[in-house]
C-alpha positions as CSV (number, residue, x, y, z in Angstrom):
1,M,0.4,-0.5,0.2
2,L,2.9,2.3,1.1
3,R,4.4,1.4,-2.3
4,R,1.8,2.1,-4.4
5,R,0.5,5.1,-2.5
6,R,4.7,6.3,-3.5
7,R,4.3,5.2,-7.0
8,R,1.3,7.3,-7.2
9,S,2.8,10.6,-5.4
10,T,5.8,10.4,-7.5
11,G,3.6,10.3,-10.7
12,T,1.3,13.1,-10.2
13,R,4.5,15.4,-9.4
14,S,6.1,14.1,-12.3
15,R,2.7,15.7,-14.5
16,V,2.1,18.6,-12.3
17,R,6.0,19.5,-13.5
18,V,5.1,18.6,-17.3
19,V,2.2,20.8,-17.3
20,S,4.3,23.5,-15.7
21,R,6.5,23.3,-18.2
22,R,4.1,23.6,-21.3
23,V,2.7,26.7,-18.9
24,V,5.9,28.6,-19.0
25,A,6.5,27.5,-23.1
26,V,3.1,28.8,-23.7
27,L,4.0,32.3,-21.5
28,L,6.9,32.8,-23.1
29,L,5.8,32.0,-26.9
30,A,3.1,34.8,-26.0
31,A,5.6,36.8,-24.5
32,L,7.6,36.9,-27.7
33,V,4.4,37.2,-30.1
34,L,3.6,40.1,-27.9
35,G,6.9,41.5,-27.7
36,G,7.2,41.5,-31.4
37,L,3.7,42.9,-32.2
38,V,4.6,45.8,-30.3
39,M,7.8,46.0,-31.9
40,L,6.1,45.9,-35.1
41,A,3.5,48.5,-34.0
42,R,6.5,50.9,-32.5
43,R,8.1,50.8,-35.9
44,A,5.1,51.3,-38.0
45,S,3.9,54.7,-35.5
46,A,7.8,55.7,-35.6
47,P,7.1,59.1,-37.3
48,D,9.4,59.2,-40.7
49,P,11.4,62.2,-41.5
50,A,10.7,62.2,-44.9
51,R,7.2,62.1,-44.9
52,A,6.9,64.5,-42.3
53,Y,8.9,66.7,-45.0
54,A,6.3,66.5,-47.9
55,D,3.5,66.7,-45.1
56,G,4.9,70.0,-43.7
57,I,5.7,71.3,-47.6
58,A,1.5,70.5,-48.0
59,A,0.6,72.1,-44.9
60,L,2.7,75.2,-46.0
61,K,0.2,75.7,-48.9
62,R,-3.0,75.1,-47.4
63,G,-1.9,78.2,-45.0
64,N,-1.9,76.3,-41.9
65,Y,1.7,77.2,-40.5
66,S,1.0,75.4,-37.0
67,A,0.4,72.3,-38.3
68,A,3.7,72.8,-41.1
69,R,5.7,73.5,-38.2
70,N,4.9,70.1,-36.2
71,H,5.7,68.5,-39.5
72,A,8.8,70.2,-39.8
73,L,9.9,69.6,-36.5
74,V,9.7,65.7,-37.1
75,A,11.6,66.1,-40.2
76,V,14.8,67.9,-38.8
77,T,15.2,64.6,-36.9
78,G,15.8,62.6,-40.3
79,S,19.0,62.7,-41.6
80,E,18.1,65.9,-44.0
81,Q,19.1,68.4,-41.9
82,A,19.6,71.2,-43.9
83,R,16.6,71.2,-46.1
84,S,14.6,70.2,-43.1
85,N,15.8,72.9,-40.8
86,V,14.8,75.8,-43.8
87,L,11.5,74.4,-43.9
88,L,11.1,75.5,-39.8
89,G,12.8,78.7,-40.1
90,Q,10.3,79.1,-43.2
91,V,7.4,78.4,-41.1
92,D,9.0,80.3,-38.0
93,L,9.0,83.3,-40.5
94,L,5.4,83.0,-41.4
95,M,4.6,82.5,-37.9
96,E,6.9,86.3,-36.8
97,N,9.3,84.5,-34.6
98,G,12.3,85.6,-35.8
99,A,14.8,84.1,-33.5
100,A,13.3,80.7,-33.6
101,A,13.7,81.0,-37.6
102,E,17.3,82.4,-37.3
103,A,18.4,79.4,-35.3
104,A,16.8,77.2,-37.6
105,F,19.0,78.6,-40.8
106,S,22.1,78.4,-38.6
107,R,21.2,75.3,-38.3
108,A,20.7,74.4,-41.7
109,V,23.9,76.4,-42.7
110,S,26.1,74.1,-40.2
111,A,24.2,71.0,-42.1
112,G,25.4,72.0,-45.1
113,M,23.0,74.7,-46.9
114,P,25.0,77.6,-48.9
115,A,24.5,80.6,-46.9
116,G,23.5,82.0,-50.1
117,Q,20.4,80.5,-50.5
118,V,19.1,81.2,-47.0
119,R,20.8,85.0,-47.3
120,H,17.1,86.6,-47.9
121,L,15.3,84.6,-45.1
122,F,18.2,85.7,-42.4
123,A,17.3,89.0,-43.4
124,E,13.9,88.5,-42.5
125,A,14.5,86.7,-39.3
126,Y,16.5,89.7,-37.8
127,L,14.2,92.3,-38.9
128,L,11.4,90.4,-36.9
129,Q,13.7,90.6,-34.5
130,G,13.6,94.3,-34.4
131,D,17.0,94.8,-36.2
132,A,16.0,97.1,-39.4
133,D,20.0,97.8,-40.0
134,R,21.4,94.3,-40.1
135,A,17.9,93.8,-42.1
136,L,19.2,96.1,-44.4
137,A,22.4,95.3,-44.6
138,T,22.0,91.3,-44.9
139,A,18.8,91.8,-47.9
140,G,21.4,94.3,-49.7
141,R,23.8,91.2,-50.6
142,V,21.1,88.7,-51.1
143,A,21.6,88.2,-55.4
144,G,20.6,85.7,-57.6
145,A,17.4,83.8,-57.6
146,F,16.4,85.5,-54.3
147,A,16.9,89.1,-54.9
148,A,13.6,89.8,-55.5
149,D,13.0,88.1,-51.8
150,G,15.7,90.1,-50.3
151,Q,14.4,93.7,-51.9
152,R,11.1,92.6,-50.3
153,V,12.6,92.2,-47.1
154,R,14.8,95.6,-47.8
155,A,11.3,97.7,-48.1
156,R,10.1,96.2,-45.1
157,A,13.1,97.2,-42.9
158,L,12.9,101.1,-45.0
159,A,9.8,101.2,-43.4
160,A,10.5,100.0,-39.9
161,N,13.5,102.9,-40.1
162,G,10.8,105.4,-41.2
163,D,10.7,105.4,-44.8
164,P,7.5,104.4,-45.8
165,A,7.7,106.6,-48.9
166,A,10.8,104.6,-50.2
167,A,9.4,101.2,-48.8
168,S,6.1,101.6,-50.7
169,A,7.9,102.9,-54.2
170,L,10.0,99.6,-53.7
171,L,6.9,97.2,-53.4
172,T,5.3,98.6,-56.6
173,A,8.5,98.0,-58.4
174,I,8.7,94.5,-56.6
175,T,5.0,94.2,-57.8
176,R,5.0,95.5,-61.3
177,A,8.3,93.3,-62.0
178,N,6.3,90.4,-60.6
179,P,2.8,90.7,-60.5
180,R,2.1,87.2,-59.0
181,D,4.6,87.8,-55.8
182,S,1.8,87.5,-53.4
183,K,4.2,88.0,-50.7
184,A,5.1,91.5,-51.7
185,L,1.8,92.4,-52.3
186,G,0.9,91.3,-49.0
187,D,3.6,93.5,-47.4
188,L,2.3,96.4,-49.6
189,A,-1.2,96.1,-48.5
190,R,0.1,96.1,-44.8
191,L,2.6,98.9,-45.1
192,R,-0.4,100.6,-47.2
193,M,-2.7,100.1,-44.2
194,D,0.1,101.3,-41.7
195,A,-0.4,104.3,-43.7
196,G,-3.6,105.3,-43.6
197,D,-4.4,104.4,-47.5
198,V,-7.3,101.7,-46.8
199,L,-8.1,101.8,-50.4
200,G,-4.7,101.0,-51.9
201,A,-4.6,98.7,-48.6
202,E,-7.7,96.7,-50.0
203,A,-6.4,96.6,-53.7
204,A,-2.9,94.9,-52.7
205,A,-4.6,92.4,-50.1
206,R,-7.4,91.6,-52.8
207,A,-4.8,90.9,-55.6
208,A,-2.5,88.8,-53.0
209,L,-5.6,86.7,-52.0
210,T,-6.6,86.1,-55.6
211,I,-2.8,84.8,-56.4
212,D,-2.6,82.9,-52.8
213,P,-6.0,82.3,-51.0
214,S,-4.1,80.8,-48.0
215,N,-1.9,84.0,-47.6
216,L,-2.5,84.5,-43.8
217,S,-0.8,87.6,-43.5
218,A,-3.2,89.0,-46.4
219,I,-6.4,87.9,-44.8
220,V,-5.9,89.7,-41.5
221,T,-4.8,93.1,-43.7
222,A,-7.9,92.0,-45.9
223,G,-10.0,92.1,-42.6
224,Q,-8.4,95.2,-40.8
225,V,-10.0,97.1,-43.9
226,I,-13.3,95.8,-43.6
227,R,-13.0,96.6,-39.7
228,S,-11.7,100.2,-40.9
229,R,-14.5,100.6,-43.6
230,Y,-17.3,98.6,-42.6
231,G,-17.1,98.0,-38.8
232,L,-16.2,95.6,-36.3
233,V,-18.9,92.9,-36.8
234,A,-18.3,92.9,-40.6
235,A,-14.4,92.1,-40.0
236,L,-15.0,89.1,-38.0
237,P,-15.9,86.6,-40.3
238,W,-12.5,87.7,-42.0
239,F,-10.3,86.7,-39.3
240,A,-12.3,83.5,-38.7
241,R,-11.3,82.4,-42.3
242,A,-7.7,82.9,-41.3
243,L,-7.7,80.6,-38.1
244,E,-10.3,78.3,-40.3
245,A,-6.6,77.5,-41.8
246,D,-4.6,77.6,-38.9
247,A,-6.5,77.8,-35.3
248,Y,-3.6,79.1,-33.9
249,Y,-2.0,81.9,-36.0
250,Y,-1.4,84.5,-33.5
251,P,-1.9,88.2,-35.1
252,A,-5.5,86.4,-36.7
253,L,-6.4,85.3,-33.1
254,I,-5.1,88.8,-31.5
255,E,-7.5,90.7,-34.5
256,Y,-10.0,88.1,-33.8
257,A,-9.9,88.7,-29.8
258,A,-9.6,92.6,-30.0
259,T,-12.2,93.2,-32.7
260,A,-14.8,90.6,-30.8
261,G,-14.3,92.6,-27.4
262,D,-15.1,96.3,-29.1
263,A,-18.2,94.5,-30.9
264,G,-19.8,92.9,-27.2
265,R,-18.4,89.3,-28.4
266,Y,-16.4,88.5,-25.1
267,A,-16.9,84.6,-25.4
268,I,-15.4,85.1,-29.0
269,M,-12.7,87.3,-27.4
270,L,-11.9,84.9,-24.3
271,D,-11.6,82.0,-26.4
272,A,-9.3,83.8,-28.6
273,S,-7.3,85.5,-26.3
274,R,-6.8,81.8,-24.4
275,K,-5.3,80.4,-28.1
276,A,-3.0,83.5,-28.7
277,L,-1.4,82.9,-24.8
278,A,-1.3,79.1,-26.2
279,A,0.2,80.0,-29.8
280,R,2.6,82.7,-27.6
281,P,3.2,81.9,-24.1
282,G,3.5,85.5,-21.7
283,N,2.2,87.6,-24.8
284,V,1.5,90.9,-23.4
285,P,-1.1,91.8,-26.2
286,A,-3.4,88.4,-25.4
287,L,-2.4,89.3,-21.3
288,Y,-4.1,92.7,-22.0
289,L,-6.7,91.9,-23.4
290,Q,-7.5,89.4,-20.5
291,A,-7.1,91.8,-18.3
292,V,-9.2,94.2,-19.9
293,L,-12.0,91.3,-20.1
294,A,-12.1,90.3,-16.4
295,A,-12.0,94.4,-15.7
296,R,-15.2,94.8,-17.5
297,A,-16.6,91.5,-15.7
298,G,-15.8,93.6,-12.4
299,K,-13.0,91.2,-11.6
300,R,-10.3,93.7,-10.5
301,D,-8.4,91.2,-8.7
302,L,-8.2,89.0,-11.9
303,A,-7.1,91.8,-14.1
304,R,-4.5,92.8,-12.0
305,A,-3.1,89.4,-11.8
306,M,-2.9,89.7,-15.8
307,L,-1.1,92.7,-15.9
308,S,1.5,91.7,-13.2
309,K,1.7,88.6,-15.6
310,I,2.9,91.3,-18.1
311,G,5.5,92.7,-15.8
312,D,7.8,95.5,-16.9
313,A,6.9,95.0,-21.1
314,G,3.8,97.0,-20.3
315,V,5.2,99.9,-19.4
316,E,6.2,100.5,-23.4
317,V,2.0,99.4,-23.8
318,P,-0.3,102.6,-23.2
319,G,-3.2,100.7,-22.8
320,V,-1.7,98.5,-20.3
321,V,-0.7,101.5,-18.4
322,M,-4.2,103.1,-19.0
323,L,-5.5,100.0,-17.3
324,A,-3.7,100.1,-14.4
325,G,-4.3,103.5,-13.7
326,L,-7.9,102.5,-13.9
327,L,-7.9,99.9,-11.6
328,A,-5.8,101.6,-8.9
329,Y,-8.3,104.1,-9.1
330,A,-11.4,102.3,-9.0
331,D,-9.7,100.6,-5.4
332,G,-9.0,104.3,-4.1
333,A,-5.2,103.8,-4.8
334,Y,-5.2,107.6,-6.4
335,E,-1.4,108.1,-5.8
336,Q,-0.7,105.1,-7.7
337,A,-3.4,105.9,-10.4
338,V,-1.9,109.4,-10.5
339,V,1.6,107.7,-11.5
340,S,-0.4,106.1,-14.7
341,F,-2.0,108.6,-16.2
342,R,0.4,111.1,-15.7
343,E,2.8,108.8,-17.8
344,I,-0.6,108.6,-20.4
345,V,-0.5,112.3,-20.6
346,G,3.2,112.9,-20.6
347,R,3.5,110.6,-23.9
348,Q,-0.2,111.9,-25.5
349,P,-0.3,115.0,-24.4
350,M,-3.7,115.8,-26.1
351,N,-5.1,112.4,-24.6
352,L,-8.3,114.4,-22.7
353,V,-9.1,111.6,-21.0
354,A,-6.2,110.3,-20.2
355,R,-5.8,114.2,-18.5
356,R,-9.5,114.4,-17.3
357,L,-8.7,111.2,-15.4
358,L,-5.1,112.7,-14.0
359,G,-6.9,115.3,-13.1
360,A,-9.5,113.5,-11.1
361,S,-6.5,111.4,-9.1
362,L,-4.7,114.3,-8.2
363,L,-8.1,115.9,-6.8
364,R,-8.7,112.6,-4.6
365,S,-5.2,112.1,-3.3
366,G,-5.5,116.2,-2.2
367,D,-3.1,117.8,-4.5
368,V,-5.8,120.5,-5.8
369,R,-3.4,122.8,-7.3
370,G,-1.8,119.9,-9.3
371,A,-5.3,119.0,-10.6
372,L,-6.0,122.5,-11.2
373,D,-2.8,122.8,-13.5
374,I,-4.1,119.4,-15.4
375,L,-7.5,120.4,-16.1
376,R,-7.9,124.3,-16.5
377,P,-6.6,124.5,-20.2
378,M,-9.7,121.8,-20.8
379,A,-12.0,123.6,-18.5
380,L,-10.9,126.8,-20.3
381,R,-12.4,125.9,-23.7
382,A,-16.1,126.8,-24.5
383,D,-16.8,123.3,-25.7
384,A,-15.8,121.8,-22.0
385,D,-17.7,119.2,-20.7
386,S,-19.8,119.3,-17.7
387,Y,-17.5,116.3,-16.1
388,T,-14.3,118.0,-16.6
389,L,-16.4,121.7,-15.5
390,M,-17.6,120.5,-12.0
391,L,-14.0,118.7,-11.4
392,V,-12.2,122.2,-11.9
393,A,-15.2,123.2,-9.5
394,R,-14.5,120.7,-6.8
395,A,-10.9,122.0,-7.1
396,F,-11.8,125.7,-7.0
397,E,-13.7,124.8,-3.7
398,A,-11.2,122.6,-1.9
399,N,-8.9,125.2,-2.7
400,G,-11.2,127.8,-0.9
401,E,-11.9,129.6,-3.8
402,R,-15.5,129.8,-3.7
403,D,-16.5,132.3,-6.1
404,W,-14.6,130.4,-8.8
405,A,-16.0,127.4,-7.6
406,A,-19.4,129.0,-8.3
407,R,-18.7,130.2,-11.9
408,Y,-17.5,126.3,-13.0
409,L,-20.6,124.9,-11.3
410,D,-22.9,127.1,-13.0
411,R,-21.3,126.5,-16.7
412,A,-21.7,122.8,-15.7
413,S,-25.3,122.8,-14.8
414,R,-26.2,124.2,-18.3
415,P,-26.1,122.2,-21.6
416,T,-25.0,125.4,-23.9
417,I,-22.2,124.2,-25.5
418,G,-19.6,127.0,-27.5
419,E,-17.7,126.3,-30.7
420,P,-15.1,124.2,-30.5
421,A,-11.6,126.0,-31.6
422,P,-8.7,124.4,-32.5
423,F,-6.1,122.9,-29.9
424,A,-2.8,125.6,-30.6
425,S,-0.3,125.1,-32.6
426,D,3.0,126.0,-31.6
427,T,4.9,126.0,-34.9
428,G,4.5,129.3,-37.5
429,V,2.9,129.0,-41.0
430,A,6.6,129.4,-42.2
431,A,8.3,126.7,-40.3
432,A,5.1,124.6,-40.9
433,A,5.2,125.1,-44.8
434,A,8.6,124.4,-44.7
435,A,8.6,120.9,-42.8
436,V,5.9,120.2,-45.3
437,A,8.1,121.3,-48.3
438,R,10.5,119.0,-46.9
439,E,8.1,116.0,-46.2
440,P,5.5,116.3,-48.1
441,E,4.2,112.3,-47.3
442,D,4.1,113.3,-43.7
443,P,0.0,114.0,-42.7
444,A,0.8,115.3,-39.7
445,L,2.9,118.4,-40.7
446,A,0.2,118.8,-42.8
447,V,-2.4,119.1,-39.9
448,T,0.3,121.0,-37.9
449,Y,0.6,123.8,-41.5
450,V,-3.4,123.6,-41.8
451,R,-4.0,124.4,-38.7
452,S,-1.5,127.2,-38.5
453,L,-3.0,128.8,-41.5
454,L,-6.3,128.9,-39.5
455,E,-4.7,130.6,-36.4
456,E,-3.4,133.2,-39.0
457,G,-6.5,134.0,-40.3
458,D,-5.9,132.9,-43.4
459,P,-8.7,130.5,-43.9
460,G,-9.0,130.4,-47.5
461,A,-5.4,129.4,-47.6
462,A,-6.1,126.6,-45.0
463,V,-9.0,125.1,-47.3
464,R,-6.7,124.9,-50.5
465,A,-3.9,123.3,-48.5
466,A,-6.4,120.8,-47.2
467,E,-7.8,120.1,-50.0
468,A,-4.8,119.5,-52.2
469,V,-3.6,117.0,-49.8
470,A,-7.3,115.0,-49.8
471,N,-7.2,115.2,-53.5
472,V,-3.9,113.4,-53.9
473,S,-4.4,111.1,-50.9
474,P,-7.9,110.0,-52.5
475,G,-7.6,106.5,-50.1
476,A,-6.8,108.2,-46.7
477,A,-9.2,108.9,-44.5
478,D,-7.1,111.2,-42.3
479,A,-6.6,113.5,-45.5
480,Q,-10.3,113.8,-46.3
481,L,-10.7,114.6,-42.5
482,L,-8.3,117.4,-43.0
483,A,-10.1,118.9,-46.0
484,G,-13.6,118.5,-44.1
485,D,-12.1,120.4,-40.6
486,A,-11.0,122.7,-42.9
487,R,-14.3,123.6,-44.3
488,A,-16.2,123.0,-41.2
489,A,-13.7,126.0,-39.8
490,T,-15.0,128.4,-42.1
491,N,-18.5,127.0,-42.1
492,Q,-18.6,125.5,-45.4
493,W,-20.6,122.4,-43.7
494,A,-22.2,121.0,-47.1
495,A,-18.4,120.9,-48.4
496,A,-17.5,119.8,-45.0
497,M,-20.0,116.9,-45.1
498,E,-19.0,115.8,-48.8
499,R,-15.5,115.2,-47.3
500,Y,-16.8,113.1,-44.2
501,R,-18.5,111.4,-46.1
502,L,-15.8,110.0,-48.0
503,A,-13.3,109.4,-44.9
504,A,-16.4,107.7,-43.6
505,D,-15.8,104.8,-46.4
506,L,-12.7,104.6,-45.5
507,R,-12.6,104.8,-42.2
508,F,-15.9,104.4,-40.1
509,D,-14.7,105.3,-36.5
510,G,-16.2,107.0,-33.7
511,P,-14.2,110.8,-34.7
512,V,-15.2,110.3,-38.6
513,L,-19.0,109.3,-37.1
514,L,-18.7,112.7,-35.1
515,R,-17.9,114.8,-37.6
516,L,-20.5,113.6,-39.8
517,S,-23.3,113.8,-37.1
518,E,-22.3,117.5,-36.5
519,A,-22.1,118.2,-40.6
520,T,-25.8,116.6,-40.9
521,A,-27.0,118.9,-38.4
522,R,-25.7,121.7,-39.7
523,T,-26.9,121.1,-42.8
524,G,-30.3,120.1,-41.5
525,R,-29.9,116.2,-42.9
526,L,-31.2,114.9,-39.7
527,R,-32.4,111.5,-41.1
528,D,-28.8,111.4,-43.2
529,G,-27.5,111.5,-39.3
530,A,-29.5,109.1,-38.0
531,A,-28.8,106.4,-40.4
532,A,-25.6,106.9,-40.1
533,L,-25.5,106.3,-36.4
534,T,-27.8,103.6,-36.7
535,L,-26.0,101.8,-39.3
536,Y,-22.5,102.7,-37.0
537,L,-24.4,100.9,-34.4
538,S,-25.1,97.6,-36.1
539,Q,-21.1,97.2,-36.1
540,N,-20.1,99.0,-32.9
541,P,-23.0,97.7,-30.4
542,Q,-20.5,98.9,-27.7
543,A,-20.4,102.7,-28.6
544,L,-22.0,104.4,-25.8
545,P,-21.4,108.0,-27.5
546,A,-22.7,106.8,-30.3
547,Y,-26.3,106.4,-28.1
548,R,-26.1,110.0,-27.1
549,L,-25.7,111.2,-30.6
550,L,-28.3,109.0,-31.9
551,A,-31.3,109.7,-29.1
552,N,-30.0,113.6,-29.2
553,L,-31.5,113.3,-33.0
554,Q,-34.1,111.0,-32.2
555,V,-35.4,113.9,-30.0
556,A,-34.5,116.6,-32.0
557,S,-36.7,114.8,-35.1
558,G,-39.5,114.2,-32.5
559,E,-39.6,110.0,-32.9
560,W,-40.2,109.7,-29.2
561,E,-40.6,106.6,-28.3
562,S,-37.4,105.4,-30.6
563,A,-35.5,108.2,-28.0
564,A,-36.7,106.2,-25.0
565,A,-35.3,103.0,-26.8
566,T,-32.1,104.5,-27.4
567,L,-31.8,106.3,-23.6
568,E,-33.0,102.9,-22.1
569,T,-30.2,101.5,-23.6
570,L,-27.7,104.1,-22.3
571,R,-29.8,104.2,-18.9
572,G,-28.9,99.9,-18.8
573,A,-25.1,100.8,-19.7
574,G,-24.2,103.1,-16.5
575,A,-26.0,106.0,-16.9
576,Q,-28.5,105.5,-14.2
577,R,-27.5,108.7,-12.3
578,D,-26.5,110.9,-15.7
579,A,-29.0,113.6,-15.2
580,F,-28.6,114.7,-19.0
581,V,-29.7,111.0,-19.9
582,L,-32.6,110.9,-17.5
583,A,-33.6,114.2,-18.0
584,Q,-34.3,112.7,-21.7
585,L,-36.0,110.0,-20.7
586,A,-38.6,112.1,-18.7
587,R,-39.2,113.8,-22.3
588,A,-39.3,110.7,-24.4
589,H,-41.8,109.3,-22.1
590,T,-43.7,112.4,-21.5
591,E,-44.4,113.0,-25.3
592,A,-44.6,109.8,-26.3
593,G,-47.7,109.9,-23.9
594,D,-46.5,108.6,-21.0
595,P,-46.4,111.5,-18.2
596,R,-46.1,109.8,-15.2
597,T,-43.2,107.4,-15.9
598,G,-41.3,110.7,-17.2
599,L,-42.3,112.6,-14.2
600,S,-40.3,109.4,-12.3
601,F,-37.6,110.2,-14.7
602,A,-37.8,113.7,-14.2
603,R,-37.2,113.7,-10.4
604,R,-34.8,111.8,-10.5
605,A,-32.7,114.2,-12.9
606,Y,-34.1,117.2,-10.7
607,A,-32.3,115.5,-7.7
608,L,-29.1,115.4,-9.5
609,L,-29.0,118.5,-11.5
610,P,-31.5,121.0,-10.1
611,M,-29.8,124.3,-11.5
612,N,-29.9,122.8,-15.1
613,P,-32.7,124.2,-16.9
614,G,-33.2,121.1,-19.4
615,V,-34.0,119.2,-16.6
616,A,-36.0,122.0,-15.2
617,D,-38.1,122.3,-18.4
618,A,-38.5,118.4,-18.8
619,Y,-39.4,118.1,-14.9
620,G,-42.2,121.3,-15.7
621,W,-43.2,119.8,-18.8
622,A,-44.3,116.4,-17.0
623,L,-45.8,117.9,-14.3
624,Y,-47.9,119.8,-17.0
625,E,-48.9,117.0,-18.7
626,T,-50.1,115.0,-15.6
627,G,-52.2,118.1,-14.4
628,D,-50.1,119.9,-11.9
629,L,-50.0,123.4,-13.4
630,E,-48.9,125.1,-10.5
631,G,-45.7,123.1,-9.9
632,A,-45.7,123.0,-13.9
633,G,-45.2,126.6,-14.2
634,Q,-42.8,127.2,-10.9
635,L,-40.2,125.2,-12.7
636,L,-40.5,126.4,-16.0
637,A,-40.4,130.0,-14.8
638,K,-36.9,128.8,-13.1
639,A,-35.9,127.0,-16.5
640,V,-36.7,129.9,-18.5
641,A,-34.8,132.6,-16.1
642,L,-31.9,129.9,-16.6
643,A,-32.2,129.9,-20.1
644,P,-34.1,133.0,-21.2
645,D,-32.8,132.4,-24.9
646,A,-34.4,128.9,-25.2
647,P,-37.1,128.6,-28.0
648,E,-38.3,125.3,-26.2
649,V,-38.6,126.5,-22.8
650,R,-40.1,129.4,-23.6
651,W,-42.9,127.8,-25.9
652,H,-43.4,125.4,-23.1
653,Q,-43.7,128.3,-20.5
654,A,-46.6,130.1,-23.3
655,Q,-48.6,126.8,-22.9
656,V,-48.8,126.2,-19.2
657,L,-49.4,130.3,-18.7
658,A,-52.3,129.5,-21.1
659,E,-53.7,126.8,-19.5
660,A,-53.3,128.6,-16.1
661,G,-55.6,131.7,-17.5
662,D,-52.4,134.1,-17.8
663,K,-53.2,135.4,-21.2
664,A,-51.5,138.3,-21.6
665,A,-48.0,136.7,-20.5
666,A,-48.6,133.8,-22.7
667,Q,-49.3,136.3,-25.8
668,R,-46.7,138.1,-25.1
669,L,-44.2,135.2,-25.1
670,L,-45.7,133.9,-28.2
671,R,-45.4,137.0,-30.3
672,Q,-41.5,137.0,-28.8
673,L,-41.3,133.3,-30.3
674,L,-42.8,134.1,-33.6
675,G,-40.3,136.8,-34.0
676,D,-37.4,134.4,-33.4
677,A,-36.0,132.8,-36.7
678,R,-34.7,129.5,-34.6
679,F,-38.3,128.6,-32.9
680,S,-39.6,126.1,-35.1
681,Q,-43.3,125.3,-33.8
682,R,-45.0,128.1,-35.8
683,A,-47.9,126.5,-36.9
684,A,-48.8,125.2,-32.9
685,A,-48.2,128.8,-31.4
686,Q,-49.8,130.7,-34.2
687,A,-53.1,128.5,-33.2
688,L,-52.6,129.1,-29.7
689,L,-52.4,132.6,-30.3
690,R,-55.4,132.9,-31.9
691,A,-57.4,130.6,-29.7
692,I,-56.5,133.2,-26.4
693,S,-56.6,136.0,-28.5
694,G,-60.4,135.9,-29.1
């Protein structure tokens, strides 16, 4: 029994050993097979540098620079180092990364690429790094098949060195010699756009895109042209078109983000600025746009965090400095705000917004004399705004000069605005004429010359000089504006309006709109002005000054319901305590048949600005329409006392006097009104006079 058990046990162990060996063998075989499969898979998935090079060329032709760069990075791992690094550098040039491009071309030369074949590329890399002189020197040594490319870089370097006229002439010659040079046409488009020649830029950009639809730089320039001519919303599809080709093309991303933000498309702005930061980590414009977006959303801590990431690089960017000042002012850090706003005013003395903010910051920081020094030149002008006047009044009051404070408060409370005069020029006519003769292409010198002629009392010569500039520069909005301003300064409003129309067709922005609106009002073409404003707002929905202009035109035209809707937009955008907006709302609702709503707005306006005749008139008229003759009479008498020369206010008082039974006083007022050429309600006044004289 024991032997059988031992034999049985020995047999069992033998069978276990056999099974174990078989399992191990199977596992080893499986491991070998699996390892082989992994090796085959790795070999199959390993990028092929030669294929990557071909794919990079194909992506480049499609305009997908980011994909082309990724392929080029694989290609440079292969044996064809020279050509692969040239491809990588060319893509870096298109993506405006000069330092990376220079490094790639240096590796290509080290790998055997003849220096003469990449000299024009080195020149462009130097230019992108801000070394225009080195770019000029290098481009001057380009010869042979790449001579035209060298000249193209030379033209851009000339422009960077402050000679856009020579640059334009050189690029024009290049495109005439080779009309199918899309890169040269794209460079010419950008140069013309920078010089303000919108029509010339449009022609060059369209020609470049006809030849090469994947020229992303030309697409972006075309978008800038559309934005200038037709508005923000119209330009967005052009920047989106460039991003369809390359979702991380930085120039298109930054333009898309900025344009979308100005148009109120904040989701697009956020997405595009994030991608711009992904494309260029730490990029100043992208961080600035994100800071602006945070500030608009009321997230000041986040906005400051974005600005802190910019660091010292933001000191050279006016927008960054301005935003830092605004954030400091909002936080009550007025001394810090003073530093920022003073920096802006030092760089841009005619930046009235920055000057006004600097004055307010100085006043709040306790530097009353400094505030007066900054604000007084603005407050002395006949067209000074009410906020500046109120700041000056507060400064005088804080300085103990109550008589001067009262004068400026009185001016601030009145809606009458004097005729704006040109800011004085420090350059005499002779010096300005000599400067123009030396540099006839410089528009700033032309403006100085025309301004000096106006100051010297020679309006005819000023108009002739401005018209000459406009006629030789039909595609430049600034030239058309100069001619329009010269005409306006000599009260030739019809001629001024035509020049402003031409300017608006080239650059339809806020300053052009303001001029065009005034010209239409001066020539009695209010509906044309309203149409221009409506078109502008369709493209610039965040433009609050345009809403104010539109409301003024609607009130003047008696379009009360439309005026109320426009004014409600303004009130919802932060004008809840703007007495003028509230008074206009009172008038609009009252005239539209809802005097009780009008009365509520009038009371709020009067609480804010009781000494304003327009506010008192709106309050009195709302009281009259709700049946309170006594209250209406008191307020309208006050309004007439404050503005005795305002026909509209006297017309309201005449109606209240007639309703209250004081026919004699009403008749006197009505006869005075009918003798006033400015009074427009003549038929109604004559009917009322007949009714109370019978």
